[in-house]
C-alpha positions as protocol buffer text, in pm:
chain_id: "A"
residue {
  index: 1
  type: MET
  ca { x: -4252 y: -5287 z: -213 }
}
residue {
  index: 2
  type: ILE
  ca { x: -3925 y: -5426 z: -75 }
}
residue {
  index: 3
  type: ALA
  ca { x: -4074 y: -5775 z: -73 }
}
residue {
  index: 4
  type: TYR
  ca { x: -4181 y: -5738 z: -436 }
}
residue {
  index: 5
  type: VAL
  ca { x: -3831 y: -5627 z: -542 }
}
residue {
  index: 6
  type: ALA
  ca { x: -3679 y: -5919 z: -351 }
}
residue {
  index: 7
  type: ARG
  ca { x: -3916 y: -6165 z: -524 }
}
residue {
  index: 8
  type: ARG
  ca { x: -3830 y: -6021 z: -866 }
}
residue {
  index: 9
  type: LEU
  ca { x: -3459 y: -6054 z: -793 }
}
residue {
  index: 10
  type: LEU
  ca { x: -3506 y: -6416 z: -691 }
}
residue {
  index: 11
  type: GLN
  ca { x: -3708 y: -6485 z: -1006 }
}
residue {
  index: 12
  type: VAL
  ca { x: -3426 y: -6345 z: -1219 }
}
residue {
  index: 13
  type: VAL
  ca { x: -3175 y: -6605 z: -1095 }
}
residue {
  index: 14
  type: PRO
  ca { x: -3327 y: -6916 z: -1265 }
}
residue {
  index: 15
  type: VAL
  ca { x: -3396 y: -6709 z: -1578 }
}
residue {
  index: 16
  type: LEU
  ca { x: -3030 y: -6610 z: -1601 }
}
residue {
  index: 17
  type: VAL
  ca { x: -2923 y: -6970 z: -1546 }
}
residue {
  index: 18
  type: GLY
  ca { x: -3157 y: -7081 z: -1825 }
}
residue {
  index: 19
  type: VAL
  ca { x: -3024 y: -6807 z: -2053 }
}
residue {
  index: 20
  type: SER
  ca { x: -2666 y: -6915 z: -1991 }
}
residue {
  index: 21
  type: VAL
  ca { x: -2753 y: -7278 z: -2071 }
}
residue {
  index: 22
  type: VAL
  ca { x: -2926 y: -7179 z: -2396 }
}
residue {
  index: 23
  type: VAL
  ca { x: -2635 y: -6956 z: -2499 }
}
residue {
  index: 24
  type: PHE
  ca { x: -2379 y: -7229 z: -2426 }
}
residue {
  index: 25
  type: LEU
  ca { x: -2570 y: -7507 z: -2602 }
}
residue {
  index: 26
  type: THR
  ca { x: -2653 y: -7289 z: -2902 }
}
residue {
  index: 27
  type: MET
  ca { x: -2286 y: -7228 z: -2964 }
}
residue {
  index: 28
  type: LYS
  ca { x: -2223 y: -7601 z: -2938 }
}
residue {
  index: 29
  type: LEU
  ca { x: -2480 y: -7662 z: -3213 }
}
residue {
  index: 30
  type: VAL
  ca { x: -2287 y: -7449 z: -3461 }
}
residue {
  index: 31
  type: PRO
  ca { x: -2168 y: -7682 z: -3741 }
}
residue {
  index: 32
  type: GLY
  ca { x: -1800 y: -7765 z: -3754 }
}
residue {
  index: 33
  type: ASP
  ca { x: -1527 y: -7825 z: -3500 }
}
residue {
  index: 34
  type: GLN
  ca { x: -1381 y: -7528 z: -3313 }
}
residue {
  index: 35
  type: ALA
  ca { x: -1037 y: -7687 z: -3295 }
}
residue {
  index: 36
  type: GLU
  ca { x: -1028 y: -7750 z: -3670 }
}
residue {
  index: 37
  type: ALA
  ca { x: -1148 y: -7392 z: -3734 }
}
residue {
  index: 38
  type: LEU
  ca { x: -862 y: -7254 z: -3522 }
}
residue {
  index: 39
  type: LEU
  ca { x: -595 y: -7462 z: -3697 }
}
residue {
  index: 40
  type: GLY
  ca { x: -727 y: -7399 z: -4046 }
}
residue {
  index: 41
  type: PRO
  ca { x: -723 y: -7626 z: -4353 }
}
residue {
  index: 42
  type: GLN
  ca { x: -373 y: -7759 z: -4271 }
}
residue {
  index: 43
  type: ALA
  ca { x: -490 y: -7910 z: -3941 }
}
residue {
  index: 44
  type: THR
  ca { x: -361 y: -8255 z: -3852 }
}
residue {
  index: 45
  type: PRO
  ca { x: -546 y: -8504 z: -3631 }
}
residue {
  index: 46
  type: GLU
  ca { x: -273 y: -8472 z: -3368 }
}
residue {
  index: 47
  type: GLY
  ca { x: -296 y: -8093 z: -3367 }
}
residue {
  index: 48
  type: VAL
  ca { x: -676 y: -8102 z: -3346 }
}
residue {
  index: 49
  type: ALA
  ca { x: -659 y: -8344 z: -3052 }
}
residue {
  index: 50
  type: GLN
  ca { x: -406 y: -8121 z: -2873 }
}
residue {
  index: 51
  type: ILE
  ca { x: -623 y: -7810 z: -2919 }
}
residue {
  index: 52
  type: ARG
  ca { x: -930 y: -7998 z: -2797 }
}
residue {
  index: 53
  type: ARG
  ca { x: -746 y: -8102 z: -2481 }
}
residue {
  index: 54
  type: THR
  ca { x: -616 y: -7746 z: -2428 }
}
residue {
  index: 55
  type: LEU
  ca { x: -964 y: -7595 z: -2463 }
}
residue {
  index: 56
  type: GLY
  ca { x: -1133 y: -7870 z: -2265 }
}
residue {
  index: 57
  type: LEU
  ca { x: -1345 y: -7974 z: -2563 }
}
residue {
  index: 58
  type: ASP
  ca { x: -1276 y: -8339 z: -2490 }
}
residue {
  index: 59
  type: GLN
  ca { x: -1462 y: -8315 z: -2158 }
}
residue {
  index: 60
  type: PRO
  ca { x: -1833 y: -8406 z: -2112 }
}
residue {
  index: 61
  type: LEU
  ca { x: -2074 y: -8131 z: -2207 }
}
residue {
  index: 62
  type: TYR
  ca { x: -2188 y: -8065 z: -1850 }
}
residue {
  index: 63
  type: VAL
  ca { x: -1826 y: -8024 z: -1738 }
}
residue {
  index: 64
  type: GLN
  ca { x: -1763 y: -7776 z: -2021 }
}
residue {
  index: 65
  type: TYR
  ca { x: -2073 y: -7578 z: -1922 }
}
residue {
  index: 66
  type: ALA
  ca { x: -1983 y: -7571 z: -1553 }
}
residue {
  index: 67
  type: ARG
  ca { x: -1632 y: -7443 z: -1628 }
}
residue {
  index: 68
  type: TRP
  ca { x: -1762 y: -7184 z: -1876 }
}
residue {
  index: 69
  type: ALA
  ca { x: -2037 y: -7061 z: -1641 }
}
residue {
  index: 70
  type: TRP
  ca { x: -1797 y: -7032 z: -1347 }
}
residue {
  index: 71
  type: ARG
  ca { x: -1551 y: -6828 z: -1555 }
}
residue {
  index: 72
  type: ALA
  ca { x: -1833 y: -6615 z: -1700 }
}
residue {
  index: 73
  type: MET
  ca { x: -1954 y: -6525 z: -1349 }
}
residue {
  index: 74
  type: HIS
  ca { x: -1606 y: -6386 z: -1287 }
}
residue {
  index: 75
  type: GLY
  ca { x: -1599 y: -6189 z: -1612 }
}
residue {
  index: 76
  type: ASP
  ca { x: -1394 y: -6441 z: -1809 }
}
residue {
  index: 77
  type: PHE
  ca { x: -1570 y: -6532 z: -2135 }
}
residue {
  index: 78
  type: GLY
  ca { x: -1273 y: -6716 z: -2278 }
}
residue {
  index: 79
  type: TYR
  ca { x: -993 y: -6626 z: -2516 }
}
residue {
  index: 80
  type: SER
  ca { x: -1042 y: -6489 z: -2864 }
}
residue {
  index: 81
  type: TRP
  ca { x: -790 y: -6683 z: -3072 }
}
residue {
  index: 82
  type: ASN
  ca { x: -882 y: -6481 z: -3379 }
}
residue {
  index: 83
  type: LEU
  ca { x: -795 y: -6148 z: -3215 }
}
residue {
  index: 84
  type: GLY
  ca { x: -526 y: -6277 z: -2980 }
}
residue {
  index: 85
  type: ARG
  ca { x: -667 y: -6143 z: -2652 }
}
residue {
  index: 86
  type: PRO
  ca { x: -934 y: -6225 z: -2390 }
}
residue {
  index: 87
  type: ALA
  ca { x: -1291 y: -6190 z: -2513 }
}
residue {
  index: 88
  type: ILE
  ca { x: -1382 y: -5951 z: -2229 }
}
residue {
  index: 89
  type: GLU
  ca { x: -1116 y: -5706 z: -2352 }
}
residue {
  index: 90
  type: VAL
  ca { x: -1273 y: -5719 z: -2696 }
}
residue {
  index: 91
  type: LEU
  ca { x: -1628 y: -5672 z: -2568 }
}
residue {
  index: 92
  type: LEU
  ca { x: -1595 y: -5401 z: -2302 }
}
residue {
  index: 93
  type: PRO
  ca { x: -1526 y: -5106 z: -2535 }
}
residue {
  index: 94
  type: LYS
  ca { x: -1798 y: -5231 z: -2771 }
}
residue {
  index: 95
  type: ILE
  ca { x: -2048 y: -5254 z: -2484 }
}
residue {
  index: 96
  type: VAL
  ca { x: -1988 y: -4887 z: -2402 }
}
residue {
  index: 97
  type: ASN
  ca { x: -2052 y: -4786 z: -2763 }
}
residue {
  index: 98
  type: THR
  ca { x: -2368 y: -4998 z: -2777 }
}
residue {
  index: 99
  type: VAL
  ca { x: -2495 y: -4840 z: -2454 }
}
residue {
  index: 100
  type: ILE
  ca { x: -2442 y: -4495 z: -2608 }
}
residue {
  index: 101
  type: LEU
  ca { x: -2640 y: -4595 z: -2917 }
}
residue {
  index: 102
  type: GLY
  ca { x: -2907 y: -4775 z: -2713 }
}
residue {
  index: 103
  type: VAL
  ca { x: -2966 y: -4487 z: -2470 }
}
residue {
  index: 104
  type: ALA
  ca { x: -2979 y: -4230 z: -2750 }
}
residue {
  index: 105
  type: SER
  ca { x: -3218 y: -4448 z: -2950 }
}
residue {
  index: 106
  type: PHE
  ca { x: -3439 y: -4508 z: -2648 }
}
residue {
  index: 107
  type: VAL
  ca { x: -3462 y: -4137 z: -2562 }
}
residue {
  index: 108
  type: LEU
  ca { x: -3542 y: -4059 z: -2926 }
}
residue {
  index: 109
  type: ALA
  ca { x: -3802 y: -4338 z: -2947 }
}
residue {
  index: 110
  type: VAL
  ca { x: -3977 y: -4224 z: -2628 }
}
residue {
  index: 111
  type: ALA
  ca { x: -3969 y: -3858 z: -2733 }
}
residue {
  index: 112
  type: LEU
  ca { x: -4110 y: -3928 z: -3079 }
}
residue {
  index: 113
  type: GLY
  ca { x: -4356 y: -4192 z: -2957 }
}
residue {
  index: 114
  type: VAL
  ca { x: -4500 y: -3992 z: -2668 }
}
residue {
  index: 115
  type: THR
  ca { x: -4516 y: -3669 z: -2869 }
}
residue {
  index: 116
  type: GLY
  ca { x: -4682 y: -3840 z: -3164 }
}
residue {
  index: 117
  type: GLY
  ca { x: -4918 y: -4039 z: -2943 }
}
residue {
  index: 118
  type: VAL
  ca { x: -5029 y: -3733 z: -2745 }
}
residue {
  index: 119
  type: ALA
  ca { x: -5083 y: -3536 z: -3067 }
}
residue {
  index: 120
  type: ALA
  ca { x: -5281 y: -3821 z: -3223 }
}
residue {
  index: 121
  type: ALA
  ca { x: -5494 y: -3881 z: -2912 }
}
residue {
  index: 122
  type: GLY
  ca { x: -5557 y: -3509 z: -2865 }
}
residue {
  index: 123
  type: ARG
  ca { x: -5710 y: -3491 z: -3212 }
}
residue {
  index: 124
  type: SER
  ca { x: -5840 y: -3847 z: -3235 }
}
residue {
  index: 125
  type: TYR
  ca { x: -5990 y: -3957 z: -3566 }
}
residue {
  index: 126
  type: SER
  ca { x: -5879 y: -3634 z: -3737 }
}
residue {
  index: 127
  type: TRP
  ca { x: -5625 y: -3600 z: -4017 }
}
residue {
  index: 128
  type: VAL
  ca { x: -5354 y: -3540 z: -3754 }
}
residue {
  index: 129
  type: ASP
  ca { x: -5441 y: -3872 z: -3591 }
}
residue {
  index: 130
  type: ARG
  ca { x: -5448 y: -4059 z: -3921 }
}
residue {
  index: 131
  type: ALA
  ca { x: -5121 y: -3901 z: -4039 }
}
residue {
  index: 132
  type: SER
  ca { x: -4940 y: -3977 z: -3711 }
}
residue {
  index: 133
  type: VAL
  ca { x: -5057 y: -4337 z: -3694 }
}
residue {
  index: 134
  type: GLY
  ca { x: -5002 y: -4394 z: -4067 }
}
residue {
  index: 135
  type: LEU
  ca { x: -4648 y: -4256 z: -4057 }
}
residue {
  index: 136
  type: GLY
  ca { x: -4577 y: -4462 z: -3746 }
}
residue {
  index: 137
  type: VAL
  ca { x: -4697 y: -4781 z: -3912 }
}
residue {
  index: 138
  type: LEU
  ca { x: -4500 y: -4708 z: -4230 }
}
residue {
  index: 139
  type: VAL
  ca { x: -4172 y: -4627 z: -4055 }
}
residue {
  index: 140
  type: GLY
  ca { x: -4217 y: -4881 z: -3775 }
}
residue {
  index: 141
  type: ASN
  ca { x: -4260 y: -5173 z: -4014 }
}
residue {
  index: 142
  type: ALA
  ca { x: -3966 y: -5081 z: -4234 }
}
residue {
  index: 143
  type: PRO
  ca { x: -3673 y: -5327 z: -4194 }
}
residue {
  index: 144
  type: PRO
  ca { x: -3395 y: -5153 z: -3997 }
}
residue {
  index: 145
  type: PHE
  ca { x: -3125 y: -5231 z: -4253 }
}
residue {
  index: 146
  type: TRP
  ca { x: -3343 y: -5095 z: -4537 }
}
residue {
  index: 147
  type: LEU
  ca { x: -3435 y: -4783 z: -4340 }
}
residue {
  index: 148
  type: GLY
  ca { x: -3071 y: -4730 z: -4253 }
}
residue {
  index: 149
  type: LEU
  ca { x: -2965 y: -4748 z: -4618 }
}
residue {
  index: 150
  type: VAL
  ca { x: -3240 y: -4502 z: -4714 }
}
residue {
  index: 151
  type: LEU
  ca { x: -3126 y: -4257 z: -4445 }
}
residue {
  index: 152
  type: VAL
  ca { x: -2766 y: -4291 z: -4558 }
}
residue {
  index: 153
  type: PHE
  ca { x: -2861 y: -4218 z: -4918 }
}
residue {
  index: 154
  type: VAL
  ca { x: -3078 y: -3915 z: -4831 }
}
residue {
  index: 155
  type: PHE
  ca { x: -2887 y: -3749 z: -4546 }
}
residue {
  index: 156
  type: ALA
  ca { x: -2529 y: -3861 z: -4613 }
}
residue {
  index: 157
  type: VAL
  ca { x: -2500 y: -3903 z: -4991 }
}
residue {
  index: 158
  type: VAL
  ca { x: -2755 y: -3655 z: -5130 }
}
residue {
  index: 159
  type: LEU
  ca { x: -2768 y: -3384 z: -4863 }
}
residue {
  index: 160
  type: GLY
  ca { x: -2431 y: -3447 z: -4697 }
}
residue {
  index: 161
  type: ILE
  ca { x: -2564 y: -3343 z: -4355 }
}
residue {
  index: 162
  type: PHE
  ca { x: -2456 y: -3644 z: -4150 }
}
residue {
  index: 163
  type: PRO
  ca { x: -2169 y: -3893 z: -4185 }
}
residue {
  index: 164
  type: SER
  ca { x: -2255 y: -4242 z: -4304 }
}
residue {
  index: 165
  type: GLU
  ca { x: -2036 y: -4455 z: -4077 }
}
residue {
  index: 166
  type: GLY
  ca { x: -1820 y: -4473 z: -3769 }
}
residue {
  index: 167
  type: ILE
  ca { x: -1839 y: -4306 z: -3431 }
}
residue {
  index: 168
  type: HIS
  ca { x: -1585 y: -4026 z: -3484 }
}
residue {
  index: 169
  type: ASP
  ca { x: -1417 y: -3848 z: -3771 }
}
residue {
  index: 170
  type: LEU
  ca { x: -1076 y: -4016 z: -3788 }
}
residue {
  index: 171
  type: ARG
  ca { x: -912 y: -3714 z: -3948 }
}
residue {
  index: 172
  type: ASN
  ca { x: -1041 y: -3452 z: -3706 }
}
residue {
  index: 173
  type: PRO
  ca { x: -1235 y: -3586 z: -3407 }
}
residue {
  index: 174
  type: GLY
  ca { x: -1462 y: -3310 z: -3280 }
}
residue {
  index: 175
  type: GLY
  ca { x: -1560 y: -3434 z: -2936 }
}
residue {
  index: 176
  type: LEU
  ca { x: -1925 y: -3441 z: -2836 }
}
residue {
  index: 177
  type: ALA
  ca { x: -2050 y: -3253 z: -3142 }
}
residue {
  index: 178
  type: ASP
  ca { x: -1876 y: -3499 z: -3374 }
}
residue {
  index: 179
  type: LEU
  ca { x: -2017 y: -3794 z: -3175 }
}
residue {
  index: 180
  type: LEU
  ca { x: -2372 y: -3658 z: -3201 }
}
residue {
  index: 181
  type: ARG
  ca { x: -2339 y: -3610 z: -3578 }
}
residue {
  index: 182
  type: HIS
  ca { x: -2230 y: -3972 z: -3620 }
}
residue {
  index: 183
  type: LEU
  ca { x: -2498 y: -4087 z: -3373 }
}
residue {
  index: 184
  type: ALA
  ca { x: -2795 y: -3920 z: -3546 }
}
residue {
  index: 185
  type: LEU
  ca { x: -2864 y: -4165 z: -3829 }
}
residue {
  index: 186
  type: PRO
  ca { x: -2803 y: -4495 z: -3644 }
}
residue {
  index: 187
  type: ALA
  ca { x: -3007 y: -4371 z: -3346 }
}
residue {
  index: 188
  type: LEU
  ca { x: -3296 y: -4271 z: -3573 }
}
residue {
  index: 189
  type: THR
  ca { x: -3282 y: -4606 z: -3752 }
}
residue {
  index: 190
  type: THR
  ca { x: -3283 y: -4800 z: -3426 }
}
residue {
  index: 191
  type: ALA
  ca { x: -3556 y: -4584 z: -3269 }
}
residue {
  index: 192
  type: ALA
  ca { x: -3800 y: -4602 z: -3562 }
}
residue {
  index: 193
  type: ALA
  ca { x: -3977 y: -4931 z: -3482 }
}
residue {
  index: 194
  type: PRO
  ca { x: -3988 y: -4886 z: -3099 }
}
residue {
  index: 195
  type: GLY
  ca { x: -4104 y: -4527 z: -3143 }
}
residue {
  index: 196
  type: ALA
  ca { x: -4393 y: -4639 z: -3363 }
}
residue {
  index: 197
  type: ILE
  ca { x: -4499 y: -4901 z: -3107 }
}
residue {
  index: 198
  type: ILE
  ca { x: -4482 y: -4647 z: -2823 }
}
residue {
  index: 199
  type: LEU
  ca { x: -4686 y: -4402 z: -3031 }
}
residue {
  index: 200
  type: ARG
  ca { x: -4968 y: -4651 z: -3078 }
}
residue {
  index: 201
  type: GLN
  ca { x: -4963 y: -4748 z: -2709 }
}
residue {
  index: 202
  type: VAL
  ca { x: -4968 y: -4385 z: -2593 }
}
residue {
  index: 203
  type: ARG
  ca { x: -5257 y: -4304 z: -2826 }
}
residue {
  index: 204
  type: ALA
  ca { x: -5461 y: -4609 z: -2720 }
}
residue {
  index: 205
  type: SER
  ca { x: -5397 y: -4556 z: -2346 }
}
residue {
  index: 206
  type: ILE
  ca { x: -5492 y: -4188 z: -2355 }
}
residue {
  index: 207
  type: ILE
  ca { x: -5809 y: -4244 z: -2560 }
}
residue {
  index: 208
  type: ASP
  ca { x: -5916 y: -4528 z: -2330 }
}
residue {
  index: 209
  type: THR
  ca { x: -5848 y: -4328 z: -2013 }
}
residue {
  index: 210
  type: ARG
  ca { x: -6018 y: -4017 z: -2147 }
}
residue {
  index: 211
  type: HIS
  ca { x: -6355 y: -4196 z: -2146 }
}
residue {
  index: 212
  type: GLN
  ca { x: -6333 y: -4304 z: -1780 }
}
residue {
  index: 213
  type: ASP
  ca { x: -6584 y: -4167 z: -1527 }
}
residue {
  index: 214
  type: PHE
  ca { x: -6324 y: -3990 z: -1311 }
}
residue {
  index: 215
  type: VAL
  ca { x: -6221 y: -3779 z: -1611 }
}
residue {
  index: 216
  type: LYS
  ca { x: -6582 y: -3670 z: -1664 }
}
residue {
  index: 217
  type: VAL
  ca { x: -6602 y: -3579 z: -1295 }
}
residue {
  index: 218
  type: ALA
  ca { x: -6283 y: -3371 z: -1325 }
}
residue {
  index: 219
  type: TYR
  ca { x: -6427 y: -3179 z: -1618 }
}
residue {
  index: 220
  type: ALA
  ca { x: -6756 y: -3134 z: -1430 }
}
residue {
  index: 221
  type: LYS
  ca { x: -6564 y: -2968 z: -1143 }
}
residue {
  index: 222
  type: GLY
  ca { x: -6451 y: -2702 z: -1388 }
}
residue {
  index: 223
  type: LEU
  ca { x: -6084 y: -2802 z: -1416 }
}
residue {
  index: 224
  type: LEU
  ca { x: -5897 y: -2678 z: -1721 }
}
residue {
  index: 225
  type: GLY
  ca { x: -5841 y: -2925 z: -2003 }
}
residue {
  index: 226
  type: ARG
  ca { x: -5464 y: -2912 z: -1968 }
}
residue {
  index: 227
  type: ALA
  ca { x: -5481 y: -2978 z: -1594 }
}
residue {
  index: 228
  type: VAL
  ca { x: -5718 y: -3270 z: -1646 }
}
residue {
  index: 229
  type: PHE
  ca { x: -5491 y: -3420 z: -1909 }
}
residue {
  index: 230
  type: TRP
  ca { x: -5161 y: -3405 z: -1718 }
}
residue {
  index: 231
  type: ARG
  ca { x: -5294 y: -3464 z: -1363 }
}
residue {
  index: 232
  type: HIS
  ca { x: -5550 y: -3731 z: -1440 }
}
residue {
  index: 233
  type: ILE
  ca { x: -5549 y: -3878 z: -1790 }
}
residue {
  index: 234
  type: PHE
  ca { x: -5176 y: -3901 z: -1853 }
}
residue {
  index: 235
  type: ARG
  ca { x: -5093 y: -4023 z: -1500 }
}
residue {
  index: 236
  type: VAL
  ca { x: -5345 y: -4307 z: -1524 }
}
residue {
  index: 237
  type: ALA
  ca { x: -5231 y: -4395 z: -1877 }
}
residue {
  index: 238
  type: LEU
  ca { x: -4864 y: -4395 z: -1771 }
}
residue {
  index: 239
  type: PRO
  ca { x: -4814 y: -4755 z: -1639 }
}
residue {
  index: 240
  type: PRO
  ca { x: -4884 y: -4934 z: -1972 }
}
residue {
  index: 241
  type: ILE
  ca { x: -4672 y: -4671 z: -2148 }
}
residue {
  index: 242
  type: ILE
  ca { x: -4382 y: -4743 z: -1912 }
}
residue {
  index: 243
  type: THR
  ca { x: -4426 y: -5117 z: -1970 }
}
residue {
  index: 244
  type: ILE
  ca { x: -4421 y: -5096 z: -2349 }
}
residue {
  index: 245
  type: ALA
  ca { x: -4136 y: -4842 z: -2346 }
}
residue {
  index: 246
  type: GLY
  ca { x: -3928 y: -5065 z: -2120 }
}
residue {
  index: 247
  type: LEU
  ca { x: -3987 y: -5366 z: -2343 }
}
residue {
  index: 248
  type: GLN
  ca { x: -3873 y: -5162 z: -2641 }
}
residue {
  index: 249
  type: LEU
  ca { x: -3553 y: -5077 z: -2456 }
}
residue {
  index: 250
  type: GLY
  ca { x: -3484 y: -5449 z: -2439 }
}
residue {
  index: 251
  type: TYR
  ca { x: -3559 y: -5498 z: -2808 }
}
residue {
  index: 252
  type: LEU
  ca { x: -3332 y: -5205 z: -2894 }
}
residue {
  index: 253
  type: MET
  ca { x: -3038 y: -5426 z: -2799 }
}
residue {
  index: 254
  type: GLY
  ca { x: -3134 y: -5660 z: -3083 }
}
residue {
  index: 255
  type: GLY
  ca { x: -3232 y: -5390 z: -3331 }
}
residue {
  index: 256
  type: ALA
  ca { x: -2904 y: -5210 z: -3275 }
}
residue {
  index: 257
  type: ILE
  ca { x: -2720 y: -5500 z: -3440 }
}
residue {
  index: 258
  type: PHE
  ca { x: -2858 y: -5405 z: -3783 }
}
residue {
  index: 259
  type: SER
  ca { x: -2790 y: -5035 z: -3730 }
}
residue {
  index: 260
  type: GLU
  ca { x: -2434 y: -5101 z: -3617 }
}
residue {
  index: 261
  type: VAL
  ca { x: -2361 y: -5315 z: -3922 }
}
residue {
  index: 262
  type: VAL
  ca { x: -2516 y: -5066 z: -4168 }
}
residue {
  index: 263
  type: PHE
  ca { x: -2343 y: -4763 z: -4015 }
}
residue {
  index: 264
  type: ALA
  ca { x: -2021 y: -4942 z: -3909 }
}
residue {
  index: 265
  type: TRP
  ca { x: -2089 y: -4832 z: -3553 }
}
residue {
  index: 266
  type: PRO
  ca { x: -1818 y: -5000 z: -3343 }
}
residue {
  index: 267
  type: GLY
  ca { x: -2051 y: -5157 z: -3090 }
}
residue {
  index: 268
  type: LEU
  ca { x: -2151 y: -5496 z: -2960 }
}
residue {
  index: 269
  type: GLY
  ca { x: -2377 y: -5574 z: -3256 }
}
residue {
  index: 270
  type: LEU
  ca { x: -2109 y: -5514 z: -3516 }
}
residue {
  index: 271
  type: GLN
  ca { x: -1858 y: -5712 z: -3310 }
}
residue {
  index: 272
  type: LEU
  ca { x: -2109 y: -5997 z: -3280 }
}
residue {
  index: 273
  type: TYR
  ca { x: -2160 y: -5997 z: -3657 }
}
residue {
  index: 274
  type: LEU
  ca { x: -1784 y: -6006 z: -3720 }
}
residue {
  index: 275
  type: ALA
  ca { x: -1736 y: -6278 z: -3457 }
}
residue {
  index: 276
  type: VAL
  ca { x: -2006 y: -6496 z: -3613 }
}
residue {
  index: 277
  type: THR
  ca { x: -1850 y: -6467 z: -3959 }
}
residue {
  index: 278
  type: ALA
  ca { x: -1508 y: -6549 z: -3812 }
}
residue {
  index: 279
  type: ARG
  ca { x: -1642 y: -6834 z: -3589 }
}
residue {
  index: 280
  type: ASP
  ca { x: -1498 y: -6661 z: -3282 }
}
residue {
  index: 281
  type: LEU
  ca { x: -1711 y: -6855 z: -3034 }
}
residue {
  index: 282
  type: ALA
  ca { x: -1574 y: -6691 z: -2717 }
}
residue {
  index: 283
  type: VAL
  ca { x: -1671 y: -6344 z: -2840 }
}
residue {
  index: 284
  type: VAL
  ca { x: -2008 y: -6468 z: -2972 }
}
residue {
  index: 285
  type: GLN
  ca { x: -2096 y: -6633 z: -2641 }
}
residue {
  index: 286
  type: GLY
  ca { x: -1995 y: -6326 z: -2441 }
}
residue {
  index: 287
  type: ALA
  ca { x: -2186 y: -6087 z: -2666 }
}
residue {
  index: 288
  type: VAL
  ca { x: -2505 y: -6296 z: -2676 }
}
residue {
  index: 289
  type: LEU
  ca { x: -2493 y: -6354 z: -2300 }
}
residue {
  index: 290
  type: PHE
  ca { x: -2456 y: -5983 z: -2231 }
}
residue {
  index: 291
  type: ILE
  ca { x: -2750 y: -5896 z: -2459 }
}
residue {
  index: 292
  type: ALA
  ca { x: -2968 y: -6163 z: -2295 }
}
residue {
  index: 293
  type: ILE
  ca { x: -2877 y: -6051 z: -1941 }
}
residue {
  index: 294
  type: ALA
  ca { x: -2943 y: -5687 z: -2032 }
}
residue {
  index: 295
  type: PHE
  ca { x: -3286 y: -5782 z: -2167 }
}
residue {
  index: 296
  type: VAL
  ca { x: -3378 y: -5974 z: -1850 }
}
residue {
  index: 297
  type: MET
  ca { x: -3257 y: -5699 z: -1618 }
}
residue {
  index: 298
  type: ILE
  ca { x: -3438 y: -5429 z: -1815 }
}
residue {
  index: 299
  type: ASN
  ca { x: -3764 y: -5624 z: -1786 }
}
residue {
  index: 300
  type: MET
  ca { x: -3717 y: -5648 z: -1410 }
}
residue {
  index: 301
  type: ILE
  ca { x: -3652 y: -5274 z: -1380 }
}
residue {
  index: 302
  type: VAL
  ca { x: -3959 y: -5200 z: -1591 }
}
residue {
  index: 303
  type: ASP
  ca { x: -4176 y: -5412 z: -1360 }
}
residue {
  index: 304
  type: ILE
  ca { x: -4050 y: -5217 z: -1061 }
}
residue {
  index: 305
  type: LEU
  ca { x: -4114 y: -4881 z: -1234 }
}
residue {
  index: 306
  type: VAL
  ca { x: -4468 y: -4989 z: -1322 }
}
residue {
  index: 307
  type: MET
  ca { x: -4525 y: -5080 z: -957 }
}
residue {
  index: 308
  type: LEU
  ca { x: -4403 y: -4734 z: -852 }
}
residue {
  index: 309
  type: ALA
  ca { x: -4623 y: -4560 z: -1110 }
}
residue {
  index: 310
  type: ASN
  ca { x: -4941 y: -4752 z: -1022 }
}
residue {
  index: 311
  type: PRO
  ca { x: -5073 y: -4699 z: -666 }
}
residue {
  index: 312
  type: ARG
  ca { x: -5316 y: -4990 z: -701 }
}
residue {
  index: 313
  type: LEU
  ca { x: -5028 y: -5233 z: -757 }
}
residue {
  index: 314
  type: ARG
  ca { x: -4838 y: -5094 z: -460 }
}
residue {
  index: 315
  type: ALA
  ca { x: -5140 y: -5158 z: -239 }
}
residue {
  index: 316
  type: THR
  ca { x: -5153 y: -5531 z: -326 }
}
């Protein structure tokens, strides 16, 4: 087990290097000159040249990457000239808010997906099964920004149950209760598609496992249906469920961007959107790099959890 974890950690290193290269080069492919964008329409050739020397943009591309990567490893993603402070100071509070939204969305997606999948598999090919799968397909394939607007209209405008934007009530912040009220709609929007995917995986895994020989033997021994389900069927069906759930946690980082923009949730996605529109490359690079690293690390953790949940993999 320790050897497997060590191999996975070693495999992550070249992936992270490749991610950093892609992030750096992608920002370099953005049309326009960063120095001219900073100086505005009144830029002079002399001023542009001075800014390029100051930012190191006149150096070869590999030198620019090496300097940027070295600073990024030390938590320095550059300086946001638009906001007048280091990019890391802009991103850190946003990362915390995105983690709050991501964790809440993940818990909600797993809860809805597992509950719906177990209910559908327990009454397979009945109206409960068809309704669960049909609702999952309908909600899961809805674009996040469209679903978010629908939820805002129904629950914020028509019913007035939940607020439509922000993370706290600016007039009267109410602590945790106020945070949960603001979190409800963006978390549900972000969790919809992953929850539907988890539902289908849970249903398929349970139905497939239920027809295995060891399950028939357990029933033949006279075990109760509930004991057979939780001790045998669900445990064997768990590894693929963990895998698909972990992958959805990675995709939540991308899906949260739409939810944060629709609900004005002050997280990494909204900051990334604002930075792209303002051509704030330091913030864009930092935000994209963080999302990519989070996705890679989540995949590694999921692989380790699957190994722990599957005795056959641990024996190899």
